[in-house]
Backbone as CSV, one residue per row, in Angstrom:
resi,resn,N_x,N_y,N_z,CA_x,CA_y,CA_z,C_x,C_y,C_z
1,MET,91.447,58.737,-53.685,90.796,58.461,-54.972,89.542,57.608,-54.769
2,GLY,89.621,56.586,-53.874,88.473,55.723,-53.621,87.311,56.492,-53.045
3,ASN,87.607,57.417,-52.106,86.533,58.226,-51.529,85.869,59.114,-52.569
4,ARG,86.693,59.648,-53.497,86.146,60.518,-54.537,85.204,59.728,-55.445
5,ARG,85.620,58.492,-55.804,84.760,57.670,-56.659,83.452,57.331,-55.968
6,GLN,83.541,57.033,-54.670,82.322,56.725,-53.934,81.383,57.932,-53.883
7,ALA,81.966,59.130,-53.723,81.151,60.345,-53.700,80.444,60.562,-55.030
8,VAL,81.180,60.313,-56.149,80.577,60.454,-57.471,79.437,59.472,-57.645
9,ARG,79.667,58.207,-57.207,78.612,57.198,-57.321,77.368,57.620,-56.532
10,ARG,77.597,58.166,-55.293,76.454,58.583,-54.476,75.667,59.707,-55.151
11,ARG,76.391,60.667,-55.757,75.708,61.763,-56.437,74.890,61.256,-57.623
12,ARG,75.486,60.313,-58.398,74.760,59.753,-59.536,73.520,58.992,-59.095
13,LEU,73.657,58.225,-58.001,72.527,57.475,-57.483,71.428,58.410,-57.019
14,LEU,71.841,59.495,-56.314,70.861,60.466,-55.852,70.142,61.124,-57.020
15,ALA,70.898,61.498,-58.069,70.298,62.132,-59.240,69.311,61.207,-59.930
16,ALA,69.699,59.923,-60.059,68.804,58.950,-60.698,67.534,58.762,-59.898
17,THR,67.680,58.755,-58.553,66.504,58.589,-57.707,65.558,59.763,-57.833
18,VAL,66.120,60.983,-57.809,65.300,62.185,-57.955,64.579,62.187,-59.297
19,PHE,65.326,61.824,-60.378,64.718,61.779,-61.712,63.556,60.797,-61.756
20,ALA,63.751,59.620,-61.127,62.695,58.607,-61.149,61.453,59.084,-60.413
21,VAL,61.663,59.754,-59.268,60.535,60.246,-58.496,59.774,61.318,-59.266
22,VAL,60.528,62.254,-59.880,59.904,63.320,-60.657,59.111,62.735,-61.818
23,ALA,59.712,61.757,-62.511,59.018,61.142,-63.646,57.743,60.453,-63.203
24,LEU,57.810,59.788,-62.034,56.629,59.087,-61.540,55.513,60.058,-61.211
25,VAL,55.876,61.165,-60.521,54.870,62.137,-60.146,54.308,62.844,-61.370
26,SER,55.186,63.198,-62.326,54.754,63.986,-63.473,53.929,63.189,-64.451
27,PHE,54.286,61.940,-64.665,53.641,61.180,-65.738,52.760,60.031,-65.263
28,ALA,52.783,59.728,-63.961,51.972,58.629,-63.422,52.144,57.376,-64.261
29,SER,53.360,57.066,-64.621,53.635,55.970,-65.546,53.242,54.632,-64.941
30,GLY,52.384,53.912,-65.685,51.977,52.583,-65.277,50.912,52.562,-64.199
31,ALA,50.509,53.705,-63.678,49.524,53.727,-62.614,48.123,53.609,-63.192
32,ALA,47.230,53.006,-62.428,45.839,52.908,-62.862,45.124,54.208,-62.561
33,VAL,44.456,54.746,-63.562,43.719,55.993,-63.400,42.238,55.661,-63.430
34,VAL,41.545,55.936,-62.345,40.124,55.630,-62.253,39.349,56.936,-62.292
35,VAL,38.390,57.017,-63.196,37.614,58.235,-63.375,36.228,58.043,-62.790
36,ALA,35.785,58.979,-61.971,34.481,58.859,-61.322,33.359,58.949,-62.346
37,SER,32.269,58.264,-62.088,31.127,58.292,-62.998,30.228,59.482,-62.676
38,ARG,29.359,59.846,-63.652,28.355,60.881,-63.423,27.125,60.527,-64.249
39,GLY,26.047,61.225,-64.019,24.819,60.962,-64.751,24.979,61.208,-66.235
40,TYR,24.297,60.436,-67.041,24.384,60.566,-68.501,23.362,61.572,-69.002
41,ASP,23.810,62.498,-69.854,22.890,63.414,-70.531,23.559,63.950,-71.786
42,LYS,23.009,63.646,-72.914,23.481,64.142,-74.212,24.962,63.873,-74.445
43,GLY,25.455,62.716,-74.005,26.760,62.322,-74.490,27.831,62.051,-73.478
44,THR,27.555,62.050,-72.200,28.601,61.770,-71.222,28.653,60.273,-70.943
45,ILE,29.857,59.700,-70.980,30.005,58.280,-70.663,29.481,58.028,-69.257
46,ASP,28.648,56.991,-69.102,27.961,56.806,-67.834,28.577,55.704,-66.977
47,ASN,29.801,55.302,-67.236,30.471,54.316,-66.409,31.879,54.779,-66.086
48,ALA,32.376,54.403,-64.925,33.765,54.686,-64.604,34.670,53.851,-65.499
49,THR,35.853,54.372,-65.822,36.774,53.688,-66.715,38.145,53.631,-66.075
50,THR,38.801,52.484,-66.157,40.150,52.335,-65.647,41.105,52.104,-66.804
51,VAL,42.215,52.825,-66.824,43.206,52.693,-67.882,44.561,52.440,-67.257
52,ASN,45.277,51.429,-67.707,46.636,51.179,-67.281,47.584,51.687,-68.353
53,SER,47.890,52.952,-68.315,48.764,53.565,-69.303,49.315,54.847,-68.720
54,THR,50.141,55.519,-69.472,50.732,56.758,-69.010,49.781,57.910,-69.257
55,THR,49.469,58.654,-68.226,48.550,59.776,-68.355,49.148,61.032,-67.736
56,VAL,48.805,62.161,-68.306,49.288,63.452,-67.835,48.120,64.399,-67.716
57,ASN,47.931,65.002,-66.564,46.969,66.084,-66.403,47.682,67.392,-66.690
58,LEU,47.168,68.157,-67.638,47.876,69.320,-68.139,46.953,70.527,-68.188
59,ASP,47.468,71.689,-67.792,46.764,72.952,-67.961,47.451,73.708,-69.084
60,CYS,46.783,73.842,-70.209,47.369,74.546,-71.344,46.994,76.029,-71.295
61,PRO,47.949,76.911,-71.558,47.600,78.329,-71.674,46.553,78.512,-72.771
62,ALA,45.489,79.247,-72.455,44.399,79.419,-73.420,43.913,80.862,-73.388
63,PRO,44.605,81.761,-74.086,44.134,83.152,-74.167,42.706,83.258,-74.691
64,SER,42.311,82.307,-75.524,40.962,82.342,-76.098,39.880,82.096,-75.055
65,LEU,40.272,81.549,-73.900,39.342,81.334,-72.796,39.679,82.222,-71.599
66,SER,40.523,83.197,-71.843,40.954,84.120,-70.782,41.560,83.382,-69.595
67,GLY,42.327,82.363,-69.884,42.955,81.608,-68.800,43.650,80.379,-69.317
68,SER,43.246,79.230,-68.816,43.871,77.972,-69.217,42.809,76.980,-69.655
69,LEU,43.266,75.926,-70.340,42.391,74.847,-70.791,42.950,73.529,-70.275
70,PRO,42.332,72.938,-69.250,42.797,71.638,-68.757,42.580,70.543,-69.792
71,ALA,43.459,69.559,-69.771,43.325,68.414,-70.678,43.947,67.188,-70.040
72,LEU,43.362,66.042,-70.322,43.935,64.762,-69.931,44.644,64.196,-71.152
73,VAL,45.931,63.949,-71.028,46.742,63.458,-72.142,47.155,62.024,-71.846
74,SER,46.803,61.118,-72.742,47.192,59.708,-72.614,48.277,59.406,-73.635
75,LEU,49.433,58.973,-73.135,50.570,58.679,-73.995,50.596,57.193,-74.335
76,PRO,50.995,56.833,-75.558,50.975,55.423,-75.960,52.023,54.606,-75.224
77,PRO,51.814,53.316,-75.092,52.828,52.451,-74.480,54.167,52.611,-75.188
78,GLY,55.226,52.721,-74.405,56.562,52.863,-74.970,56.970,54.283,-75.253
79,TYR,56.095,55.246,-74.953,56.412,56.645,-75.269,57.718,57.090,-74.619
80,SER,57.913,56.749,-73.352,59.078,57.246,-72.608,60.386,56.618,-73.053
81,SER,60.327,55.493,-73.770,61.558,54.790,-74.147,61.879,54.920,-75.631
82,ARG,61.127,55.739,-76.349,61.347,55.886,-77.786,61.517,57.349,-78.150
83,SER,61.937,57.577,-79.390,62.069,58.946,-79.882,61.064,59.233,-81.002
84,THR,60.077,58.352,-81.134,59.084,58.463,-82.200,58.199,59.692,-82.018
85,ALA,57.830,60.334,-83.121,56.809,61.377,-83.119,55.462,60.720,-83.414
86,TYR,54.448,61.026,-82.613,53.164,60.334,-82.694,52.052,61.245,-83.222
87,PRO,51.084,60.662,-83.941,49.870,61.419,-84.272,49.061,61.660,-83.007
88,VAL,48.166,62.625,-83.063,47.360,62.991,-81.894,45.880,62.902,-82.239
89,VAL,45.134,62.239,-81.372,43.677,62.214,-81.455,43.146,63.187,-80.408
90,TYR,42.540,64.269,-80.856,41.878,65.212,-79.961,40.424,64.773,-79.831
91,PHE,39.995,64.490,-78.589,38.687,63.876,-78.382,37.826,64.774,-77.494
92,LEU,36.677,65.212,-78.033,35.780,66.125,-77.332,34.633,65.358,-76.680
93,HIS,34.383,65.655,-75.413,33.331,64.946,-74.675,31.958,65.550,-74.936
94,GLY,30.936,64.849,-74.451,29.565,65.302,-74.611,29.178,66.364,-73.597
95,LEU,28.023,66.980,-73.837,27.489,68.040,-72.982,25.997,67.789,-72.752
96,PRO,25.415,68.367,-71.688,25.998,69.172,-70.626,27.004,68.376,-69.809
97,ALA,27.895,69.112,-69.163,28.957,68.468,-68.406,29.449,69.401,-67.314
98,GLY,30.317,68.873,-66.468,30.950,69.655,-65.423,32.424,69.845,-65.705
99,PRO,33.135,70.588,-64.864,34.525,70.943,-65.125,35.491,69.777,-65.193
100,THR,35.158,68.631,-64.577,36.087,67.490,-64.579,35.650,66.361,-65.500
101,ASP,34.550,66.535,-66.218,34.028,65.443,-67.043,34.897,65.123,-68.251
102,TYR,35.811,66.014,-68.608,36.719,65.720,-69.716,37.600,64.514,-69.423
103,GLN,37.704,64.108,-68.164,38.535,62.971,-67.791,37.830,61.629,-67.968
104,ASN,36.554,61.643,-68.329,35.749,60.419,-68.267,35.917,59.454,-69.433
105,ASN,36.418,59.911,-70.567,36.422,59.049,-71.756,37.750,58.347,-71.983
106,THR,38.336,57.822,-70.935,39.629,57.152,-71.055,39.541,55.830,-71.822
107,PHE,38.323,55.391,-72.144,38.193,54.187,-72.965,38.829,54.390,-74.347
108,VAL,38.934,55.637,-74.795,39.511,55.905,-76.115,40.965,55.448,-76.157
109,ALA,41.761,55.880,-75.190,43.166,55.468,-75.134,43.283,53.968,-74.897
110,ALA,42.384,53.418,-74.084,42.423,51.983,-73.802,42.172,51.164,-75.062
111,GLU,41.217,51.581,-75.879,40.917,50.853,-77.114,42.078,50.950,-78.104
112,LEU,42.710,52.110,-78.184,43.871,52.254,-79.065,44.988,51.319,-78.634
113,ALA,45.288,51.305,-77.334,46.359,50.451,-76.829,46.045,48.981,-77.062
114,ALA,44.786,48.602,-76.834,44.395,47.200,-77.017,44.520,46.768,-78.475
115,ALA,44.317,47.720,-79.390,44.412,47.416,-80.817,45.840,47.518,-81.343
116,GLY,46.769,47.886,-80.475,48.153,48.020,-80.902,48.425,49.256,-81.727
117,ARG,47.519,50.234,-81.676,47.710,51.478,-82.411,48.396,52.490,-81.505
118,ARG,49.352,53.217,-82.054,50.151,54.145,-81.257,49.785,55.587,-81.604
119,ALA,49.184,56.270,-80.672,48.826,57.678,-80.849,48.677,58.309,-79.477
120,ILE,48.862,59.598,-79.419,48.583,60.378,-78.217,47.111,60.767,-78.242
121,VAL,46.424,60.613,-77.117,45.019,61.003,-77.019,44.911,62.194,-76.078
122,VAL,44.298,63.263,-76.550,44.124,64.488,-75.760,42.639,64.743,-75.563
123,GLN,42.215,64.807,-74.307,40.817,65.057,-73.980,40.716,66.405,-73.271
124,PRO,40.352,67.468,-73.990,40.272,68.789,-73.366,38.966,68.999,-72.618
125,GLN,39.009,69.892,-71.677,37.810,70.312,-70.965,36.866,71.038,-71.930
126,GLY,35.579,70.746,-71.816,34.596,71.432,-72.644,33.547,72.172,-71.839
127,ALA,33.702,72.156,-70.503,32.745,72.826,-69.616,33.499,73.371,-68.409
128,ARG,33.236,74.616,-68.066,33.962,75.234,-66.961,33.104,75.444,-65.724
129,SER,31.849,75.010,-65.771,30.972,75.074,-64.605,30.038,73.876,-64.643
130,ASP,29.370,73.600,-63.542,28.485,72.442,-63.464,27.324,72.552,-64.445
131,ASN,27.007,71.415,-65.063,25.864,71.312,-65.980,25.939,72.353,-67.094
132,SER,27.145,72.582,-67.602,27.371,73.591,-68.636,27.158,72.995,-70.025
133,ASP,26.601,73.799,-70.924,26.361,73.355,-72.295,26.697,74.502,-73.253
134,ARG,27.987,74.763,-73.417,28.439,75.886,-74.233,28.637,75.508,-75.694
135,GLU,28.424,74.243,-76.027,28.374,73.769,-77.418,29.660,74.008,-78.215
136,TYR,30.764,74.211,-77.531,32.058,74.405,-78.213,31.998,75.561,-79.217
137,LEU,31.296,76.643,-78.856,31.098,77.771,-79.763,31.968,78.974,-79.374
138,ASP,32.021,79.930,-80.276,32.695,81.204,-80.036,31.655,82.179,-79.487
139,TRP,31.677,82.376,-78.165,30.694,83.239,-77.525,31.164,84.694,-77.461
140,ASP,32.433,84.907,-77.180,33.004,86.253,-77.158,34.523,86.111,-77.079
141,ALA,35.213,87.249,-76.969,36.682,87.228,-76.981,37.258,86.444,-75.817
142,GLY,36.518,86.329,-74.729,37.004,85.596,-73.567,36.506,84.173,-73.468
143,GLU,35.688,83.740,-74.432,35.195,82.354,-74.437,35.025,81.887,-75.871
144,ASN,36.135,81.681,-76.510,36.162,81.249,-77.905,36.666,79.806,-77.941
145,TRP,35.735,78.867,-77.851,36.112,77.452,-77.795,36.776,76.956,-79.077
146,PRO,36.312,77.317,-80.275,37.007,76.854,-81.482,38.470,77.285,-81.526
147,GLN,38.734,78.526,-81.172,40.111,79.010,-81.177,40.933,78.332,-80.081
148,ALA,40.321,78.097,-78.937,41.028,77.446,-77.838,41.450,76.029,-78.213
149,ILE,40.583,75.301,-78.911,40.874,73.913,-79.259,41.794,73.814,-80.466
150,ALA,41.480,74.563,-81.539,42.243,74.433,-82.784,43.583,75.146,-82.745
151,ASN,43.742,76.103,-81.868,44.989,76.866,-81.823,45.712,76.723,-80.482
152,ASP,45.088,77.189,-79.388,45.759,77.181,-78.086,46.143,75.761,-77.662
153,LEU,45.198,74.843,-77.733,45.445,73.475,-77.288,46.463,72.774,-78.179
154,VAL,46.296,72.872,-79.489,47.218,72.213,-80.414,48.638,72.737,-80.229
155,SER,48.795,74.043,-80.085,50.124,74.620,-79.877,50.745,74.110,-78.584
156,CYS,49.932,74.011,-77.547,50.406,73.516,-76.253,50.876,72.072,-76.350
157,ILE,50.084,71.216,-76.975,50.428,69.794,-77.077,51.674,69.605,-77.944
158,ASP,51.746,70.311,-79.073,52.919,70.193,-79.939,54.192,70.654,-79.241
159,ALA,54.078,71.631,-78.335,55.252,72.151,-77.641,55.732,71.223,-76.535
160,ARG,54.833,70.394,-75.990,55.179,69.591,-74.813,55.414,68.120,-75.088
161,PHE,54.958,67.619,-76.230,55.064,66.190,-76.493,55.628,65.952,-77.893
162,ARG,56.076,64.719,-78.129,56.621,64.355,-79.438,55.462,64.040,-80.372
163,THR,55.016,65.045,-81.088,53.879,64.900,-81.993,54.316,65.093,-83.431
164,VAL,53.485,64.638,-84.348,53.655,64.948,-85.766,53.157,66.377,-85.954
165,HIS,54.041,67.300,-86.218,53.706,68.728,-86.235,53.115,69.161,-87.580
166,SER,51.988,68.588,-87.942,51.284,69.002,-89.158,49.863,68.479,-89.070
167,ARG,49.017,68.927,-89.988,47.633,68.464,-90.008,47.558,66.956,-90.206
168,TYR,48.574,66.371,-90.844,48.582,64.932,-91.100,48.873,64.123,-89.839
169,GLY,49.099,64.816,-88.737,49.274,64.140,-87.465,48.170,64.433,-86.480
170,ARG,47.023,64.984,-86.958,45.975,65.397,-86.026,44.590,64.962,-86.505
171,ALA,43.870,64.295,-85.598,42.462,63.955,-85.823,41.631,64.637,-84.746
172,LEU,40.470,65.153,-85.127,39.543,65.761,-84.177,38.271,64.926,-84.176
173,ILE,37.963,64.340,-83.023,36.856,63.394,-82.895,36.053,63.764,-81.654
174,GLY,34.758,63.510,-81.683,33.950,63.743,-80.491,32.690,62.910,-80.507
175,LEU,32.113,62.751,-79.321,30.851,62.019,-79.229,29.743,62.968,-78.793
176,SER,28.556,62.775,-79.360,27.381,63.579,-79.090,27.681,65.059,-79.312
177,ALA,27.543,65.909,-78.280,27.867,67.331,-78.458,29.316,67.517,-78.879
178,GLY,30.183,66.611,-78.425,31.572,66.657,-78.868,31.718,66.337,-80.339
179,GLY,30.834,65.480,-80.861,30.841,65.200,-82.294,30.422,66.415,-83.093
180,TYR,29.410,67.127,-82.581,29.034,68.393,-83.205,30.205,69.367,-83.173
181,GLY,30.841,69.491,-82.004,31.982,70.392,-81.892,33.118,70.007,-82.818
182,ALA,33.378,68.709,-82.933,34.472,68.250,-83.800,34.216,68.650,-85.252
183,PHE,32.990,68.471,-85.725,32.688,68.820,-87.120,32.662,70.334,-87.325
184,ASN,32.051,71.055,-86.397,31.936,72.499,-86.578,33.304,73.179,-86.487
185,ILE,34.150,72.700,-85.589,35.496,73.256,-85.462,36.413,72.699,-86.542
186,GLY,36.344,71.385,-86.753,37.251,70.740,-87.697,37.104,71.235,-89.116
187,LEU,35.866,71.358,-89.590,35.647,71.804,-90.969,36.110,73.245,-91.190
188,ARG,36.095,74.038,-90.146,36.546,75.428,-90.261,38.047,75.565,-90.006
189,ASN,38.694,74.458,-89.709,40.137,74.471,-89.438,40.821,73.278,-90.117
190,LEU,40.533,73.102,-91.395,41.106,71.969,-92.117,42.620,72.100,-92.293
191,HIS,43.160,73.277,-92.127,44.609,73.439,-92.172,45.272,72.843,-90.932
192,THR,44.454,72.516,-89.921,44.982,71.976,-88.655,44.713,70.490,-88.511
193,PHE,43.573,70.003,-89.002,43.171,68.605,-88.817,42.935,67.929,-90.168
194,ALA,43.437,66.698,-90.315,43.250,65.951,-91.556,42.262,64.795,-91.404
195,ALA,41.695,64.643,-90.225,40.647,63.640,-89.998,39.665,64.212,-88.988
196,VAL,38.377,64.149,-89.319,37.327,64.685,-88.450,36.218,63.648,-88.360
197,GLU,35.840,63.282,-87.133,34.793,62.282,-86.939,33.786,62.742,-85.896
198,SER,32.528,62.355,-86.118,31.449,62.577,-85.155,30.822,61.240,-84.814
199,TRP,30.738,60.947,-83.525,30.088,59.733,-83.046,28.767,60.139,-82.389
200,SER,27.658,59.828,-83.039,26.320,60.170,-82.527,26.178,61.668,-82.279
201,GLY,26.756,62.459,-83.151,26.679,63.903,-82.991,25.504,64.508,-83.737
202,TYR,25.566,65.821,-83.932,24.535,66.550,-84.675,25.225,67.700,-85.395
203,PHE,24.477,68.568,-86.070,25.127,69.474,-87.013,24.650,70.923,-86.922
204,ALA,23.993,71.249,-85.826,23.669,72.633,-85.470,23.518,72.661,-83.960
205,ALA,23.909,73.768,-83.342,23.876,73.861,-81.881,22.461,73.609,-81.361
206,THR,22.370,72.845,-80.266,21.069,72.486,-79.698,20.969,72.923,-78.243
207,ASN,19.752,72.832,-77.726,19.541,73.048,-76.297,20.118,71.870,-75.510
208,PRO,20.184,71.950,-74.170,20.825,70.889,-73.383,20.247,69.493,-73.567
209,THR,18.983,69.375,-73.927,18.396,68.050,-74.125,18.587,67.535,-75.546
210,GLY,19.104,68.384,-76.430,19.316,67.963,-77.810,18.052,67.871,-78.623
211,THR,16.989,68.527,-78.173,15.698,68.404,-78.850,15.316,69.631,-79.657
212,GLN,16.090,70.717,-79.575,15.713,71.949,-80.280,16.971,72.684,-80.738
213,ILE,16.959,73.138,-81.992,18.063,73.929,-82.519,18.056,75.310,-81.864
214,LEU,19.224,75.787,-81.449,19.321,77.078,-80.782,19.187,78.221,-81.784
215,ASN,18.492,79.272,-81.357,18.495,80.543,-82.079,19.387,81.486,-81.293
216,LEU,20.553,81.819,-81.841,21.533,82.619,-81.128,21.380,84.115,-81.364
217,GLY,20.292,84.528,-82.017,19.962,85.934,-82.062,20.260,86.672,-83.347
218,SER,21.047,86.044,-84.239,21.345,86.711,-85.511,21.679,85.665,-86.562
219,PRO,21.437,85.992,-87.840,21.804,85.046,-88.904,23.291,84.697,-88.886
220,GLN,24.148,85.666,-88.576,25.580,85.406,-88.541,25.945,84.432,-87.431
221,ALA,25.385,84.636,-86.237,25.669,83.733,-85.121,25.130,82.334,-85.394
222,ASN,23.924,82.261,-85.961,23.350,80.955,-86.278,24.162,80.235,-87.349
223,SER,24.704,80.987,-88.310,25.529,80.389,-89.353,26.800,79.785,-88.761
224,LYS,27.425,80.494,-87.818,28.643,79.989,-87.191,28.373,78.779,-86.301
225,ALA,27.118,78.621,-85.882,26.755,77.486,-85.028,26.191,76.322,-85.819
226,THR,26.216,76.437,-87.160,25.743,75.368,-88.039,26.927,74.783,-88.796
227,VAL,27.048,73.474,-88.771,28.171,72.817,-89.444,28.078,73.067,-90.948
228,PRO,29.157,73.510,-91.572,29.122,73.791,-93.015,28.832,72.536,-93.833
229,SER,28.199,72.734,-94.969,27.988,71.669,-95.953,28.029,72.339,-97.321
230,GLY,27.626,71.635,-98.357,27.517,72.257,-99.670,28.828,72.435,-100.395
231,THR,28.773,73.260,-101.453,29.922,73.407,-102.350,31.117,74.070,-101.673
232,THR,30.858,74.857,-100.618,31.975,75.473,-99.895,32.895,74.409,-99.327
233,VAL,32.314,73.366,-98.754,33.121,72.284,-98.196,33.877,71.555,-99.299
234,THR,33.240,71.385,-100.450,33.915,70.743,-101.581,35.182,71.503,-101.962
235,ARG,35.088,72.821,-102.011,36.270,73.642,-102.335,37.339,73.506,-101.263
236,TRP,36.921,73.509,-100.011,37.896,73.373,-98.917,38.645,72.045,-99.009
237,LEU,37.897,70.970,-99.303,38.511,69.641,-99.327,39.469,69.468,-100.502
238,LYS,39.245,70.206,-101.576,40.191,70.135,-102.683,41.554,70.669,-102.272
239,ARG,41.539,71.691,-101.424,42.800,72.238,-100.937,43.348,71.438,-99.774
240,TRP,42.439,70.968,-98.886,42.853,70.245,-97.692,42.148,68.888,-97.655
241,PRO,42.654,67.872,-98.354,42.023,66.541,-98.306,41.893,66.045,-96.868
242,THR,40.679,65.641,-96.504,40.381,65.324,-95.108,39.383,64.183,-95.029
243,LEU,39.576,63.299,-94.057,38.557,62.302,-93.760,37.416,62.972,-92.999
244,LEU,36.218,62.918,-93.562,35.002,63.327,-92.867,34.167,62.078,-92.663
245,ALA,33.920,61.714,-91.412,33.223,60.459,-91.140,32.342,60.615,-89.906
246,PHE,31.158,60.021,-89.958,30.256,60.112,-88.812,29.330,58.913,-88.778
247,PHE,28.900,58.557,-87.569,27.959,57.448,-87.410,26.947,57.785,-86.327
248,VAL,25.861,56.998,-86.315,24.788,57.190,-85.343,24.062,55.864,-85.166
249,GLY,23.468,55.662,-84.006,22.680,54.462,-83.760,21.285,54.588,-84.343
250,ILE,20.753,53.503,-84.879,19.434,53.570,-85.512,18.316,53.697,-84.470
251,GLN,18.644,53.463,-83.191,17.670,53.692,-82.124,17.883,55.055,-81.445
252,ASP,18.704,55.900,-82.035,18.959,57.227,-81.471,17.814,58.158,-81.886
253,ALA,16.823,58.305,-81.014,15.612,59.049,-81.355,15.877,60.537,-81.581
254,ARG,16.930,61.064,-80.962,17.196,62.500,-81.095,17.976,62.854,-82.356
255,PHE,18.965,62.022,-82.706,19.923,62.480,-83.707,20.004,61.637,-84.978
256,LEU,19.247,60.558,-85.072,19.296,59.730,-86.276,18.875,60.534,-87.507
257,ILE,17.759,61.236,-87.428,17.268,61.990,-88.587,18.247,63.095,-88.969
258,LEU,18.817,63.792,-87.981,19.771,64.867,-88.270,20.996,64.339,-89.000
259,ASN,21.459,63.155,-88.606,22.612,62.559,-89.285,22.269,62.167,-90.711
260,LYS,21.091,61.615,-90.918,20.688,61.236,-92.272,20.538,62.472,-93.163
261,GLU,20.010,63.548,-92.607,19.855,64.773,-93.385,21.208,65.367,-93.757
262,TYR,22.165,65.320,-92.834,23.484,65.868,-93.147,24.198,64.998,-94.180
263,ASP,24.036,63.685,-94.069,24.590,62.775,-95.072,24.011,63.097,-96.450
264,ALA,22.712,63.340,-96.509,22.069,63.663,-97.790,22.584,64.986,-98.348
265,ALA,22.808,65.969,-97.470,23.310,67.270,-97.921,24.720,67.145,-98.487
266,LEU,25.580,66.380,-97.823,26.937,66.188,-98.333,26.926,65.419,-99.646
267,THR,26.094,64.393,-99.719,26.003,63.594,-100.941,25.518,64.453,-102.110
268,HIS,24.520,65.285,-101.873,23.973,66.160,-102.913,25.034,67.118,-103.449
269,SER,25.934,67.566,-102.568,26.980,68.516,-102.965,28.253,67.839,-103.448
270,GLY,28.261,66.514,-103.441,29.441,65.782,-103.903,30.609,65.836,-102.946
271,VAL,30.332,65.991,-101.655,31.397,66.053,-100.646,31.788,64.636,-100.241
272,PRO,33.047,64.229,-100.424,33.467,62.885,-100.010,33.340,62.731,-98.492
273,HIS,32.701,61.650,-98.064,32.533,61.424,-96.628,32.142,59.974,-96.397
274,ILE,32.169,59.568,-95.147,31.734,58.226,-94.743,30.642,58.390,-93.697
275,PHE,29.521,57.712,-93.909,28.422,57.733,-92.954,27.948,56.312,-92.715
276,ARG,27.777,55.957,-91.449,27.321,54.621,-91.084,26.248,54.720,-90.007
277,THR,25.342,53.753,-90.020,24.393,53.580,-88.922,24.598,52.190,-88.334
278,TYR,24.372,52.086,-87.028,24.556,50.819,-86.327,23.372,50.570,-85.396
279,VAL,23.172,49.311,-85.076,22.167,48.968,-84.075,22.622,49.531,-82.733
280,GLY,21.748,50.291,-82.098,22.083,50.888,-80.814,21.473,52.262,-80.679
281,GLY,21.492,52.776,-79.459,20.955,54.090,-79.183,22.055,55.100,-78.933
282,HIS,21.709,56.144,-78.199,22.669,57.190,-77.849,23.332,56.762,-76.552
283,SER,24.324,55.873,-76.674,24.815,55.193,-75.468,26.298,54.912,-75.531
284,SER,26.881,54.773,-74.349,28.307,54.457,-74.254,28.622,53.086,-74.826
285,SER,27.666,52.163,-74.779,27.931,50.824,-75.323,28.175,50.895,-76.827
286,LEU,27.431,51.734,-77.520,27.642,51.897,-78.964,29.003,52.519,-79.235
287,TRP,29.368,53.568,-78.499,30.631,54.268,-78.741,31.822,53.368,-78.453
288,ARG,31.735,52.609,-77.390,32.837,51.697,-77.062,32.966,50.595,-78.107
289,ALA,31.819,50.082,-78.570,31.850,49.006,-79.566,32.484,49.465,-80.872
290,GLN,32.233,50.712,-81.271,32.725,51.207,-82.546,34.085,51.900,-82.445
291,ALA,34.535,52.169,-81.237,35.768,52.930,-81.058,36.975,52.333,-81.784
292,PRO,37.252,51.023,-81.677,38.455,50.504,-82.349,38.455,50.751,-83.851
293,ALA,37.344,50.491,-84.509,37.283,50.656,-85.965,37.386,52.122,-86.364
294,TRP,36.712,52.992,-85.631,36.663,54.396,-86.043,37.932,55.155,-85.660
295,LEU,38.560,54.782,-84.572,39.872,55.362,-84.262,40.903,54.893,-85.284
296,GLY,40.847,53.616,-85.634,41.753,53.093,-86.655,41.536,53.759,-87.994
297,MET,40.256,54.027,-88.343,39.949,54.711,-89.594,40.606,56.089,-89.630
298,ALA,40.535,56.816,-88.523,41.126,58.155,-88.466,42.638,58.094,-88.610
299,LEU,43.293,57.180,-87.896,44.752,57.079,-87.970,45.200,56.616,-89.351
300,ASP,44.459,55.699,-89.955,44.800,55.257,-91.316,44.673,56.412,-92.306
301,ALA,43.654,57.252,-92.119,43.484,58.397,-93.011,44.634,59.375,-92.883
302,LEU,45.108,59.607,-91.662,46.251,60.500,-91.466,47.477,59.963,-92.200
303,THR,47.717,58.680,-92.066,48.868,58.064,-92.740,48.735,58.156,-94.246
304,ARG,47.534,57.884,-94.744,47.288,57.908,-96.194,47.489,59.309,-96.761
305,GLU,46.947,60.311,-96.070,47.085,61.691,-96.564,48.522,62.168,-96.476
306,ALA,49.237,61.752,-95.430,50.645,62.140,-95.308,51.476,61.550,-96.443
307,ARG,51.217,60.299,-96.783,51.971,59.663,-97.883,51.637,60.332,-99.212
308,ALA,50.353,60.661,-99.419,49.966,61.323,-100.669,50.626,62.697,-100.787
309,LYS,50.758,63.375,-99.679,51.366,64.710,-99.676,52.828,64.658,-100.089
310,HIS,53.519,63.573,-99.714,54.962,63.510,-99.945,55.351,62.652,-101.148
311,ARG,54.422,62.339,-102.010,54.741,61.593,-103.226,55.504,62.474,-104.210
């Protein structure tokens, strides 16, 4: 009997050890993740960032991209020891970019953790080749970025993590070109996202330097590459109440005027939204400084809309 008990104990110990090793490899729990820096152009964070939190590198099936969509997933402190379902912040990086640049904005998860806010942060890839500037658009059946982000990615994250499985648990946010992508995708998918934010973004697809609006060859293509405004958005928001919020630096020579014009268009059409300007340029220092307040604004909006829905 004593030998049998010892054998059982050894098997349990072995199983626990294997589980711990697998968990460590799969989730990198507590490990410092250092992201390499790259040159700044139209929205890429220009400093390396270190985060002490749980991170997961994930390849999501993405039929809309004829393959997979890599993403860096940052889990909130305490995720592994709780059964809580968490809201998700989907964060789009700037462009032009390379295939690994989606890993660079780990300051987002760090700011949330420092503020004591609990949410999952998902940073999907937005470029599949070096110096790519695909503007998060629908180019063809094999490269449909809006569908990949709003459908393929969301389905993947909801299937793998403890998320709030509704629009009231999802915010879509981006900086620079990612801010443009967040608004252009988010407004067309309000059934999926209840908070949409642009940080120093713009509102029509641009060339890689952000100095010229793209002509994609047809009125229909140009319309799909222009962020909606006007009475159509008002009708959408009546059905799908959503936080629409954006900011820009007053020294941002490329995008300050575009943001003011879009604010004026929404105001003229009576579209509820929040617009702010801050001292600063098109820079990581501005985005980091405003991140705590604007991430908190998005999470508060999700909570507010969820409570209103269930009254």
